[in-house]
PDB file of N, CA, C and O in Angstrom:
ATOM      1  N   UNK A   1     340.690 278.148 319.438  1.00  0.00           N
ATOM      2  CA  UNK A   1     340.331 277.013 319.932  1.00  0.00           C
ATOM      3  C   UNK A   1     341.068 277.005 321.439  1.00  0.00           C
ATOM      4  O   UNK A   1     340.204 276.625 322.229  1.00  0.00           O
ATOM      5  N   UNK A   2     341.993 277.203 321.966  1.00  0.00           N
ATOM      6  CA  UNK A   2     342.506 277.466 323.285  1.00  0.00           C
ATOM      7  C   UNK A   2     341.704 278.419 324.472  1.00  0.00           C
ATOM      8  O   UNK A   2     341.516 278.409 325.689  1.00  0.00           O
ATOM      9  N   UNK A   3     341.407 279.142 323.422  1.00  0.00           N
ATOM     10  CA  UNK A   3     340.464 280.355 324.518  1.00  0.00           C
ATOM     11  C   UNK A   3     338.908 279.385 324.660  1.00  0.00           C
ATOM     12  O   UNK A   3     338.340 279.435 325.751  1.00  0.00           O
ATOM     13  N   UNK A   4     338.495 278.824 323.920  1.00  0.00           N
ATOM     14  CA  UNK A   4     337.584 278.007 324.280  1.00  0.00           C
ATOM     15  C   UNK A   4     337.586 276.783 325.350  1.00  0.00           C
ATOM     16  O   UNK A   4     336.594 276.376 325.955  1.00  0.00           O
ATOM     17  N   UNK A   5     338.470 276.451 325.420  1.00  0.00           N
ATOM     18  CA  UNK A   5     338.835 274.977 326.423  1.00  0.00           C
ATOM     19  C   UNK A   5     339.520 275.964 327.470  1.00  0.00           C
ATOM     20  O   UNK A   5     340.001 275.200 328.307  1.00  0.00           O
ATOM     21  N   UNK A   6     339.757 277.033 327.781  1.00  0.00           N
ATOM     22  CA  UNK A   6     340.635 277.432 329.292  1.00  0.00           C
ATOM     23  C   UNK A   6     338.971 278.032 330.023  1.00  0.00           C
ATOM     24  O   UNK A   6     338.894 278.117 331.249  1.00  0.00           O
ATOM     25  N   UNK A   7     337.949 278.344 329.291  1.00  0.00           N
ATOM     26  CA  UNK A   7     336.925 278.947 329.935  1.00  0.00           C
ATOM     27  C   UNK A   7     336.099 278.351 330.533  1.00  0.00           C
ATOM     28  O   UNK A   7     335.620 278.767 331.588  1.00  0.00           O
ATOM     29  N   UNK A   8     335.705 277.040 329.861  1.00  0.00           N
ATOM     30  CA  UNK A   8     334.705 276.052 330.611  1.00  0.00           C
ATOM     31  C   UNK A   8     335.672 275.411 331.847  1.00  0.00           C
ATOM     32  O   UNK A   8     335.273 275.106 332.970  1.00  0.00           O
ATOM     33  N   UNK A   9     336.951 275.301 331.367  1.00  0.00           N
ATOM     34  CA  UNK A   9     338.008 274.683 332.402  1.00  0.00           C
ATOM     35  C   UNK A   9     337.984 274.869 333.865  1.00  0.00           C
ATOM     36  O   UNK A   9     337.992 274.026 334.762  1.00  0.00           O
ATOM     37  N   UNK A  10     337.944 276.545 333.922  1.00  0.00           N
ATOM     38  CA  UNK A  10     338.173 277.683 335.210  1.00  0.00           C
ATOM     39  C   UNK A  10     336.524 277.592 335.236  1.00  0.00           C
ATOM     40  O   UNK A  10     336.226 277.469 336.424  1.00  0.00           O
ATOM     41  N   UNK A  11     335.542 277.598 334.574  1.00  0.00           N
ATOM     42  CA  UNK A  11     334.195 277.196 335.250  1.00  0.00           C
ATOM     43  C   UNK A  11     334.302 276.346 336.003  1.00  0.00           C
ATOM     44  O   UNK A  11     334.260 276.664 337.191  1.00  0.00           O
ATOM     45  N   UNK A  12     334.504 274.766 335.609  1.00  0.00           N
ATOM     46  CA  UNK A  12     334.892 273.737 336.379  1.00  0.00           C
ATOM     47  C   UNK A  12     335.581 273.662 337.681  1.00  0.00           C
ATOM     48  O   UNK A  12     335.220 272.994 338.650  1.00  0.00           O
ATOM     49  N   UNK A  13     336.629 274.437 337.589  1.00  0.00           N
ATOM     50  CA  UNK A  13     337.468 274.604 338.656  1.00  0.00           C
ATOM     51  C   UNK A  13     336.657 275.250 339.685  1.00  0.00           C
ATOM     52  O   UNK A  13     336.695 274.820 340.838  1.00  0.00           O
ATOM     53  N   UNK A  14     335.874 276.318 339.341  1.00  0.00           N
ATOM     54  CA  UNK A  14     334.794 277.089 340.336  1.00  0.00           C
ATOM     55  C   UNK A  14     333.695 275.996 341.155  1.00  0.00           C
ATOM     56  O   UNK A  14     333.504 275.754 342.346  1.00  0.00           O
ATOM     57  N   UNK A  15     333.284 275.645 340.284  1.00  0.00           N
ATOM     58  CA  UNK A  15     331.941 274.660 340.820  1.00  0.00           C
ATOM     59  C   UNK A  15     332.628 273.683 341.536  1.00  0.00           C
ATOM     60  O   UNK A  15     332.153 273.568 342.666  1.00  0.00           O
ATOM     61  N   UNK A  16     333.771 272.768 341.266  1.00  0.00           N
ATOM     62  CA  UNK A  16     334.769 272.106 341.996  1.00  0.00           C
ATOM     63  C   UNK A  16     334.946 272.526 343.231  1.00  0.00           C
ATOM     64  O   UNK A  16     334.623 271.788 344.161  1.00  0.00           O
ATOM     65  N   UNK A  17     335.465 273.726 343.450  1.00  0.00           N
ATOM     66  CA  UNK A  17     335.792 274.651 344.477  1.00  0.00           C
ATOM     67  C   UNK A  17     334.504 274.689 345.576  1.00  0.00           C
ATOM     68  O   UNK A  17     334.607 274.406 346.770  1.00  0.00           O
ATOM     69  N   UNK A  18     333.168 275.142 344.825  1.00  0.00           N
ATOM     70  CA  UNK A  18     332.147 275.296 345.733  1.00  0.00           C
ATOM     71  C   UNK A  18     331.935 273.788 346.292  1.00  0.00           C
ATOM     72  O   UNK A  18     331.751 273.811 347.509  1.00  0.00           O
ATOM     73  N   UNK A  19     331.909 272.480 345.734  1.00  0.00           N
ATOM     74  CA  UNK A  19     331.595 271.284 346.246  1.00  0.00           C
ATOM     75  C   UNK A  19     332.361 271.189 347.231  1.00  0.00           C
ATOM     76  O   UNK A  19     331.833 270.909 348.307  1.00  0.00           O
ATOM     77  N   UNK A  20     333.869 271.392 347.180  1.00  0.00           N
ATOM     78  CA  UNK A  20     334.622 270.993 348.433  1.00  0.00           C
ATOM     79  C   UNK A  20     334.246 271.741 349.485  1.00  0.00           C
ATOM     80  O   UNK A  20     333.875 271.129 350.487  1.00  0.00           O
ATOM     81  N   UNK A  21     334.252 273.315 349.507  1.00  0.00           N
ATOM     82  CA  UNK A  21     333.710 273.758 350.135  1.00  0.00           C
ATOM     83  C   UNK A  21     332.228 273.482 351.488  1.00  0.00           C
ATOM     84  O   UNK A  21     332.147 273.636 352.707  1.00  0.00           O
ATOM     85  N   UNK A  22     331.386 273.065 350.509  1.00  0.00           N
ATOM     86  CA  UNK A  22     330.348 272.629 350.981  1.00  0.00           C
ATOM     87  C   UNK A  22     330.457 271.014 351.664  1.00  0.00           C
ATOM     88  O   UNK A  22     329.602 270.614 352.455  1.00  0.00           O
ATOM     89  N   UNK A  23     331.457 270.292 351.298  1.00  0.00           N
ATOM     90  CA  UNK A  23     331.721 269.005 352.113  1.00  0.00           C
ATOM     91  C   UNK A  23     332.509 269.435 353.130  1.00  0.00           C
ATOM     92  O   UNK A  23     332.429 268.672 354.093  1.00  0.00           O
ATOM     93  N   UNK A  24     333.596 270.803 353.382  1.00  0.00           N
ATOM     94  CA  UNK A  24     334.143 270.768 354.328  1.00  0.00           C
ATOM     95  C   UNK A  24     333.351 271.298 355.195  1.00  0.00           C
ATOM     96  O   UNK A  24     333.570 270.892 356.336  1.00  0.00           O
ATOM     97  N   UNK A  25     332.015 272.495 355.041  1.00  0.00           N
ATOM     98  CA  UNK A  25     331.331 272.568 355.613  1.00  0.00           C
ATOM     99  C   UNK A  25     330.282 271.374 356.291  1.00  0.00           C
ATOM    100  O   UNK A  25     329.829 271.474 357.431  1.00  0.00           O
ATOM    101  N   UNK A  26     330.037 270.408 355.506  1.00  0.00           N
ATOM    102  CA  UNK A  26     329.156 269.466 356.230  1.00  0.00           C
ATOM    103  C   UNK A  26     329.661 268.597 357.169  1.00  0.00           C
ATOM    104  O   UNK A  26     329.059 268.019 358.075  1.00  0.00           O
ATOM    105  N   UNK A  27     331.122 268.550 356.787  1.00  0.00           N
ATOM    106  CA  UNK A  27     332.125 267.532 357.672  1.00  0.00           C
ATOM    107  C   UNK A  27     332.483 268.602 359.255  1.00  0.00           C
ATOM    108  O   UNK A  27     332.880 268.038 360.275  1.00  0.00           O
ATOM    109  N   UNK A  28     332.305 269.857 359.221  1.00  0.00           N
ATOM    110  CA  UNK A  28     332.393 270.584 360.357  1.00  0.00           C
ATOM    111  C   UNK A  28     331.433 270.661 361.195  1.00  0.00           C
ATOM    112  O   UNK A  28     331.608 270.798 362.406  1.00  0.00           O
ATOM    113  N   UNK A  29     329.845 270.546 360.393  1.00  0.00           N
ATOM    114  CA  UNK A  29     328.879 270.490 361.021  1.00  0.00           C
ATOM    115  C   UNK A  29     328.568 269.131 361.754  1.00  0.00           C
ATOM    116  O   UNK A  29     327.912 269.171 362.795  1.00  0.00           O
ATOM    117  N   UNK A  30     328.982 268.022 361.289  1.00  0.00           N
ATOM    118  CA  UNK A  30     329.058 266.534 361.474  1.00  0.00           C
ATOM    119  C   UNK A  30     329.887 266.233 362.584  1.00  0.00           C
ATOM    120  O   UNK A  30     329.456 265.443 363.425  1.00  0.00           O
ATOM    121  N   UNK A  31     331.407 266.918 362.766  1.00  0.00           N
ATOM    122  CA  UNK A  31     332.133 266.971 363.848  1.00  0.00           C
ATOM    123  C   UNK A  31     331.834 267.955 365.221  1.00  0.00           C
ATOM    124  O   UNK A  31     332.237 267.695 366.355  1.00  0.00           O
ATOM    125  N   UNK A  32     331.158 268.952 364.893  1.00  0.00           N
ATOM    126  CA  UNK A  32     330.652 270.028 365.933  1.00  0.00           C
ATOM    127  C   UNK A  32     329.314 269.031 366.406  1.00  0.00           C
ATOM    128  O   UNK A  32     329.437 268.813 367.611  1.00  0.00           O
ATOM    129  N   UNK A  33     328.413 268.538 366.002  1.00  0.00           N
ATOM    130  CA  UNK A  33     327.458 267.868 366.761  1.00  0.00           C
ATOM    131  C   UNK A  33     328.153 266.520 367.324  1.00  0.00           C
ATOM    132  O   UNK A  33     327.686 266.196 368.416  1.00  0.00           O
ATOM    133  N   UNK A  34     329.029 265.773 366.896  1.00  0.00           N
ATOM    134  CA  UNK A  34     329.688 264.647 367.728  1.00  0.00           C
ATOM    135  C   UNK A  34     330.236 265.304 368.906  1.00  0.00           C
ATOM    136  O   UNK A  34     329.932 264.899 370.028  1.00  0.00           O
ATOM    137  N   UNK A  35     331.052 266.328 368.724  1.00  0.00           N
ATOM    138  CA  UNK A  35     331.555 266.789 369.825  1.00  0.00           C
ATOM    139  C   UNK A  35     330.406 267.131 371.211  1.00  0.00           C
ATOM    140  O   UNK A  35     330.622 267.041 372.420  1.00  0.00           O
ATOM    141  N   UNK A  36     329.202 267.526 370.506  1.00  0.00           N
ATOM    142  CA  UNK A  36     328.039 268.487 371.617  1.00  0.00           C
ATOM    143  C   UNK A  36     327.904 266.562 372.432  1.00  0.00           C
ATOM    144  O   UNK A  36     327.957 266.197 373.606  1.00  0.00           O
ATOM    145  N   UNK A  37     327.715 265.743 371.084  1.00  0.00           N
ATOM    146  CA  UNK A  37     327.086 264.726 371.814  1.00  0.00           C
ATOM    147  C   UNK A  37     328.227 263.868 372.713  1.00  0.00           C
ATOM    148  O   UNK A  37     327.871 263.180 373.670  1.00  0.00           O
ATOM    149  N   UNK A  38     329.240 263.952 372.416  1.00  0.00           N
ATOM    150  CA  UNK A  38     330.363 263.658 373.613  1.00  0.00           C
ATOM    151  C   UNK A  38     330.260 264.436 374.853  1.00  0.00           C
ATOM    152  O   UNK A  38     330.096 263.919 375.958  1.00  0.00           O
ATOM    153  N   UNK A  39     330.363 265.708 374.633  1.00  0.00           N
ATOM    154  CA  UNK A  39     329.896 266.549 375.904  1.00  0.00           C
ATOM    155  C   UNK A  39     328.981 265.857 376.867  1.00  0.00           C
ATOM    156  O   UNK A  39     329.313 265.381 377.953  1.00  0.00           O
ATOM    157  N   UNK A  40     327.716 265.862 376.297  1.00  0.00           N
ATOM    158  CA  UNK A  40     326.448 265.731 376.971  1.00  0.00           C
ATOM    159  C   UNK A  40     326.675 264.309 377.212  1.00  0.00           C
ATOM    160  O   UNK A  40     325.850 264.189 378.118  1.00  0.00           O
ATOM    161  N   UNK A  41     327.103 263.307 377.099  1.00  0.00           N
ATOM    162  CA  UNK A  41     327.508 262.048 377.276  1.00  0.00           C
ATOM    163  C   UNK A  41     328.271 262.383 378.424  1.00  0.00           C
ATOM    164  O   UNK A  41     327.628 261.944 379.378  1.00  0.00           O
ATOM    165  N   UNK A  42     329.196 262.874 378.791  1.00  0.00           N
ATOM    166  CA  UNK A  42     330.244 263.133 380.004  1.00  0.00           C
ATOM    167  C   UNK A  42     329.533 264.190 380.917  1.00  0.00           C
ATOM    168  O   UNK A  42     329.761 264.115 382.125  1.00  0.00           O
ATOM    169  N   UNK A  43     328.868 264.963 380.552  1.00  0.00           N
ATOM    170  CA  UNK A  43     328.110 265.464 381.602  1.00  0.00           C
ATOM    171  C   UNK A  43     327.126 264.557 382.272  1.00  0.00           C
ATOM    172  O   UNK A  43     327.033 264.514 383.499  1.00  0.00           O
ATOM    173  N   UNK A  44     326.328 263.768 381.396  1.00  0.00           N
ATOM    174  CA  UNK A  44     325.338 262.800 382.175  1.00  0.00           C
ATOM    175  C   UNK A  44     325.946 261.961 382.974  1.00  0.00           C
ATOM    176  O   UNK A  44     325.557 261.774 384.127  1.00  0.00           O
ATOM    177  N   UNK A  45     327.080 261.298 382.397  1.00  0.00           N
ATOM    178  CA  UNK A  45     327.882 260.724 383.151  1.00  0.00           C
ATOM    179  C   UNK A  45     328.268 260.879 384.563  1.00  0.00           C
ATOM    180  O   UNK A  45     328.178 260.063 385.481  1.00  0.00           O
ATOM    181  N   UNK A  46     328.785 262.274 384.556  1.00  0.00           N
ATOM    182  CA  UNK A  46     329.471 263.128 385.751  1.00  0.00           C
ATOM    183  C   UNK A  46     328.347 263.227 386.719  1.00  0.00           C
ATOM    184  O   UNK A  46     328.498 262.792 387.861  1.00  0.00           O
ATOM    185  N   UNK A  47     327.252 263.760 386.347  1.00  0.00           N
ATOM    186  CA  UNK A  47     326.024 263.822 387.283  1.00  0.00           C
ATOM    187  C   UNK A  47     325.324 262.292 387.775  1.00  0.00           C
ATOM    188  O   UNK A  47     324.705 262.159 388.831  1.00  0.00           O
ATOM    189  N   UNK A  48     325.520 261.377 386.951  1.00  0.00           N
ATOM    190  CA  UNK A  48     325.415 260.275 387.287  1.00  0.00           C
ATOM    191  C   UNK A  48     326.189 259.634 388.313  1.00  0.00           C
ATOM    192  O   UNK A  48     325.796 258.824 389.153  1.00  0.00           O
ATOM    193  N   UNK A  49     327.175 260.034 388.161  1.00  0.00           N
ATOM    194  CA  UNK A  49     328.209 259.350 389.116  1.00  0.00           C
ATOM    195  C   UNK A  49     329.256 257.883 388.751  1.00  0.00           C
ATOM    196  O   UNK A  49     329.939 257.114 389.428  1.00  0.00           O
ATOM    197  N   UNK A  50     328.940 258.025 387.398  1.00  0.00           N
ATOM    198  CA  UNK A  50     329.479 256.752 386.607  1.00  0.00           C
ATOM    199  C   UNK A  50     330.832 256.922 386.012  1.00  0.00           C
ATOM    200  O   UNK A  50     331.558 256.030 385.571  1.00  0.00           O
ATOM    201  N   UNK A  51     331.117 258.508 386.078  1.00  0.00           N
ATOM    202  CA  UNK A  51     332.410 258.962 385.759  1.00  0.00           C
ATOM    203  C   UNK A  51     333.772 258.185 386.345  1.00  0.00           C
ATOM    204  O   UNK A  51     334.775 257.733 385.793  1.00  0.00           O
ATOM    205  N   UNK A  52     333.214 258.266 388.042  1.00  0.00           N
ATOM    206  CA  UNK A  52     334.192 258.412 388.807  1.00  0.00           C
ATOM    207  C   UNK A  52     335.349 256.791 388.726  1.00  0.00           C
ATOM    208  O   UNK A  52     336.530 256.563 388.987  1.00  0.00           O
ATOM    209  N   UNK A  53     334.324 256.087 388.281  1.00  0.00           N
ATOM    210  CA  UNK A  53     334.954 254.780 387.406  1.00  0.00           C
ATOM    211  C   UNK A  53     336.494 254.964 386.804  1.00  0.00           C
ATOM    212  O   UNK A  53     337.437 254.333 387.280  1.00  0.00           O
ATOM    213  N   UNK A  54     336.633 255.872 385.737  1.00  0.00           N
ATOM    214  CA  UNK A  54     337.501 256.111 385.232  1.00  0.00           C
ATOM    215  C   UNK A  54     338.516 256.918 386.048  1.00  0.00           C
ATOM    216  O   UNK A  54     339.727 256.715 385.961  1.00  0.00           O
ATOM    217  N   UNK A  55     337.968 257.836 386.842  1.00  0.00           N
ATOM    218  CA  UNK A  55     339.501 257.840 387.770  1.00  0.00           C
ATOM    219  C   UNK A  55     340.138 257.575 388.688  1.00  0.00           C
ATOM    220  O   UNK A  55     340.983 258.256 389.269  1.00  0.00           O
ATOM    221  N   UNK A  56     339.613 256.096 388.976  1.00  0.00           N
ATOM    222  CA  UNK A  56     340.179 255.001 390.105  1.00  0.00           C
ATOM    223  C   UNK A  56     341.573 254.539 389.278  1.00  0.00           C
ATOM    224  O   UNK A  56     341.533 254.350 388.063  1.00  0.00           O
ATOM    225  N   UNK A  57     342.805 254.377 390.057  1.00  0.00           N
ATOM    226  CA  UNK A  57     344.051 254.096 389.424  1.00  0.00           C
ATOM    227  C   UNK A  57     343.817 252.612 389.564  1.00  0.00           C
ATOM    228  O   UNK A  57     343.161 252.017 390.418  1.00  0.00           O
ATOM    229  N   UNK A  58     344.686 252.020 388.254  1.00  0.00           N
ATOM    230  CA  UNK A  58     344.633 250.663 388.087  1.00  0.00           C
ATOM    231  C   UNK A  58     345.463 249.885 388.761  1.00  0.00           C
ATOM    232  O   UNK A  58     345.420 248.663 388.614  1.00  0.00           O
TER     233      UNK A  58
END
């Protein structure tokens, strides 16, 4: 009886672990994409010259 219950639970744990790994990978991809977007926006702003506004002391 106990042997039957431990096997499926360990199997479920493996599946659960795979799901969390996939979620982490997806979050990492999203974070990387956001970072690239921010860098691109900053580069565009620098080339336009609108970023100079941020450098002026208040």
